[in-house]
C-alpha positions in Angstrom: 0.0 0.1 0.3 2.7 2.4 0.9 4.6 2.3 -2.8 3.8 1.5 -6.2 4.3 -1.3 -8.1 4.6 -1.7 -11.8 2.5 -4.3 -13.1 4.8 -4.8 -16.7 8.8 -4.6 -17.5 9.8 -1.3 -19.2 12.4 -1.3 -21.7 15.6 0.5 -20.9 14.0 2.4 -23.9 11.2 3.5 -22.6 10.3 6.9 -22.5 11.3 8.1 -19.0 11.5 11.7 -18.2 14.5 13.1 -16.1 13.8 14.0 -12.6 13.2 17.3 -12.2 11.9 20.3 -14.6 11.6 19.3 -18.1 11.7 20.9 -21.3 8.2 22.0 -22.9 4.9 20.5 -21.5 6.6 17.0 -20.8 5.3 15.9 -17.8 7.1 13.4 -15.2 5.8 9.6 -15.5 4.3 8.1 -12.2 6.9 5.7 -11.7 10.5 5.8 -12.3 12.0 2.0 -12.8 15.7 2.3 -10.5 19.2 1.4 -11.8 20.1 2.2 -15.2 16.6 3.7 -16.6 18.1 6.2 -19.3 20.8 3.9 -20.9 19.4 3.0 -24.4 21.2 0.6 -26.7 21.6 2.0 -30.3 20.6 -1.2 -31.3 17.7 -1.9 -29.4 15.0 0.6 -31.4 16.0 -2.1 -34.4 15.5 -4.8 -32.7 12.0 -3.8 -31.3 11.5 -2.6 -34.7 11.9 -6.6 -36.1 9.5 -7.7 -33.3 7.2 -5.8 -34.4 7.4 -5.9 -38.1 9.3 -9.0 -39.0 12.7 -9.6 -40.1 11.5 -8.6 -43.5 11.7 -5.2 -42.2 15.4 -4.6 -43.1 15.8 -5.9 -46.3 12.8 -3.5 -47.6 14.8 -0.7 -46.1 17.9 -1.7 -47.8 16.0 -2.2 -51.3 14.4 1.1 -51.3 17.3 2.8 -50.2 18.7 0.9 -53.4 16.2 2.3 -55.5 16.5 5.6 -54.1 20.3 6.2 -55.4 19.3 4.6 -58.4 16.7 7.2 -59.4 19.0 9.8 -58.3 21.8 8.4 -60.2 19.2 8.6 -63.6 18.3 12.1 -63.0 22.1 13.5 -62.5 22.6 11.6 -66.3 20.5 14.4 -68.0 22.1 16.9 -65.8 25.2 16.1 -66.8 24.9 16.0 -69.9 22.7 19.4 -70.3 25.4 21.3 -68.5 28.2 20.2 -70.7 26.0 20.7 -74.0 25.4 24.3 -73.3 26.1 27.7 -71.5 23.0 29.5 -71.9 21.8 30.7 -68.6 18.5 28.6 -69.2 20.2 25.5 -69.0 22.5 26.1 -66.6 19.2 27.1 -64.7 17.8 23.5 -65.9 20.9 21.8 -65.1 20.9 23.2 -61.1 17.2 22.0 -60.7 18.1 18.4 -62.2 21.4 18.4 -60.3 19.2 19.5 -56.9 16.6 17.3 -57.3 19.2 14.8 -57.8 20.9 15.4 -54.6 17.7 15.6 -52.4 16.6 12.5 -53.5 19.5 10.8 -53.0 20.1 12.2 -49.5 16.5 11.0 -48.7 17.7 7.6 -49.5 20.7 7.5 -47.5 20.1 9.5 -44.6 16.5 8.9 -43.6 17.0 4.6 -42.8 20.0 6.2 -40.5 17.6 8.0 -38.9 15.4 4.8 -38.2 16.6 4.1 -34.3 15.2 7.9 -33.7 12.1 7.8 -35.1 11.6 4.4 -33.6 12.2 5.5 -29.9 10.4 8.9 -30.6 7.4 7.0 -31.8 7.3 4.5 -28.5 7.9 8.0 -26.5 4.9 9.5 -28.5 2.9 6.0 -27.6 3.6 5.7 -24.4 4.5 9.0 -22.8 2.2 12.4 -22.4 2.1 13.9 -26.1 -0.2 16.3 -27.2 -1.9 16.3 -30.5 -1.7 13.7 -33.1 1.2 11.3 -32.6 1.4 10.4 -35.8 1.4 14.2 -36.5 4.4 14.5 -34.0 6.7 11.8 -35.5 5.4 13.1 -39.4 6.3 16.7 -38.1 9.7 15.2 -36.6 10.8 13.6 -39.7 10.0 16.5 -41.7 12.1 18.6 -39.7 15.2 16.0 -40.0 14.7 16.0 -44.0 14.4 19.6 -44.4 18.0 20.0 -42.9 19.1 17.2 -46.0 17.3 19.1 -48.4 19.2 22.1 -47.5 21.9 20.2 -47.8 21.7 19.2 -51.3 20.7 22.9 -52.5 24.5 24.3 -51.1 25.8 20.1 -52.6 24.0 21.2 -55.7 25.3 24.3 -56.1 29.2 23.0 -55.8 28.6 20.2 -58.4 27.8 22.7 -60.6 30.0 24.9 -60.4 32.7 22.1 -60.4 31.5 20.2 -63.6 31.3 24.3 -65.2 35.1 24.9 -63.9 35.9 21.1 -65.9 36.1 19.7 -62.5 34.3 16.8 -62.2 34.2 14.2 -65.0 30.5 13.3 -66.0 30.1 10.8 -63.6 30.2 13.5 -60.8 34.0 12.4 -59.9 37.1 14.9 -59.6 39.3 14.7 -62.8 42.0 16.5 -60.8 43.6 13.6 -58.5 45.1 16.1 -56.3 41.9 17.9 -55.4 40.7 13.9 -55.1 43.5 13.2 -52.3 43.2 16.3 -50.7 39.7 15.5 -50.2 40.0 12.3 -48.6 42.5 13.4 -46.4 40.4 16.0 -45.0 37.5 13.8 -45.2 39.8 11.2 -43.4 41.0 14.0 -40.5 37.6 15.1 -39.7 36.0 11.6 -38.7 38.9 12.1 -34.9 37.7 15.3 -34.4 36.1 16.3 -31.0 33.0 18.0 -33.5 32.6 14.1 -35.1 32.7 12.5 -32.0 30.2 15.1 -30.5 27.7 15.1 -32.8 27.8 11.2 -33.9 27.7 10.6 -29.6 24.0 12.2 -30.1 23.1 10.4 -33.4 23.3 7.4 -31.3 22.1 8.1 -28.3 18.3 8.3 -29.2 16.7 8.7 -25.7 19.3 11.0 -24.3 18.8 13.1 -27.3 15.1 13.3 -26.8 15.6 14.0 -22.7 17.8 16.7 -23.8 16.3 18.3 -26.9 12.5 17.0 -25.7 9.7 20.2 -27.0 6.3 19.7 -27.2 3.3 19.8 -30.3 4.2 20.0 -34.0 6.5 22.5 -33.6 8.6 21.4 -31.1 8.4 18.0 -33.5 9.8 19.6 -35.9 12.3 21.9 -34.0 13.8 18.4 -32.5 13.7 16.8 -36.2 15.6 19.9 -37.0 18.7 19.7 -34.1 18.2 16.3 -34.7 19.3 16.2 -38.8 22.0 19.1 -38.1 23.8 16.3 -35.5 23.7 14.2 -38.4 24.7 16.8 -41.0 27.7 17.8 -38.7 28.3 13.9 -38.2 28.5 12.9 -41.8 29.2 16.1 -44.7 33.0 14.6 -45.0 31.2 11.4 -45.9 29.3 13.0 -48.5 31.9 15.1 -49.9 33.6 11.7 -50.7 31.2 11.2 -53.2 32.8 14.0 -55.3 35.7 12.0 -55.2 34.6 8.3 -56.7 31.7 10.1 -58.2 27.9 11.7 -57.4 26.5 8.9 -59.9 28.1 5.4 -58.6 25.7 3.6 -56.8 27.8 1.2 -55.1 29.5 4.0 -53.3 26.0 5.7 -52.7 24.9 2.5 -50.6 28.4 1.7 -49.0 28.3 5.3 -47.6 24.8 4.7 -45.9 25.5 1.4 -45.2 28.5 2.7 -43.1 26.6 5.9 -41.7 23.9 3.6 -40.6 26.5 1.0 -39.1 28.7 3.7 -37.4 25.3 5.2 -35.6 24.0 1.7 -34.3 27.4 -1.3 -33.7 28.9 -1.0 -30.4 31.1 1.9 -29.2 33.6 0.0 -28.5 34.5 -1.2 -32.3 34.7 3.1 -33.0 33.7 2.7 -36.8 34.7 6.4 -37.5 38.4 5.9 -36.4 38.6 2.9 -38.8 37.4 5.2 -41.8 39.8 7.9 -40.9 42.5 5.6 -41.5 41.1 4.2 -44.5 40.9 7.6 -46.0 43.6 9.6 -44.9 46.0 6.2 -46.6 43.7 6.5 -49.7 44.0 10.1 -49.9 47.9 9.9 -49.0 48.5 7.7 -51.8 46.0 9.5 -54.5 48.7 12.2 -53.9 51.6 10.5 -54.1 50.5 8.9 -57.3 49.4 12.1 -58.3 53.1 13.7 -57.7 52.2 16.3 -55.0 
């Protein structure tokens, strides 16, 4: 009679609010489990998703990602040929629209799957926590904010690609035509993997529950803001890997899929593996070899 007894088992990824006052209008739950209530393995959302939807979900995500990057590559082919064919302002404008569309499709296809742990955890939170308004609307708003960040990045990437193509620094496949430039990009991308900036952004991407506790905002507008902030952390973590596409080719399907797979893996594998350190070593060695071959 004196204490409250929980009648169900609660996962370590359940939406448990931190002690004290929380941001927005999120209320405290009636009971807080003892122990490591706030710990959440990055792989647990995937385990829960598999239990709810079946093992075919993972293959469906992979297949959808491949279809998206193939569509993006197909869009870039007429854009590249149009850029080479004419220097008329109308042709440049059309080329930019096609290239921007290519990058937008490519970023959505590559980056939305990597947000699965966060979206699944946020969906659980909206199901079990006191959320104002429509739960479906909240999840959609969160995802919209996340996608908006990558659409903004797509515009910047499209401007860079069209500029490099006009300067003769990219091939028809969207890869740099100057080995020295490619080597420098690889080395810089590799060095970035071991910076505190990368570590800080990756840590926030790897801990969905911790992010929600720290960044919580109520309502649809709050969900959009949280999505924007999560997208910003994800962009801060992954922008250098996207720069590698300008070395291997923005139309290279295998590299698109490989980079998307690596981004997902570094968010969900055990932290001790430190995949970004391995990526740093590979990229720096690759870049150094490219520079040596170019005679730099």
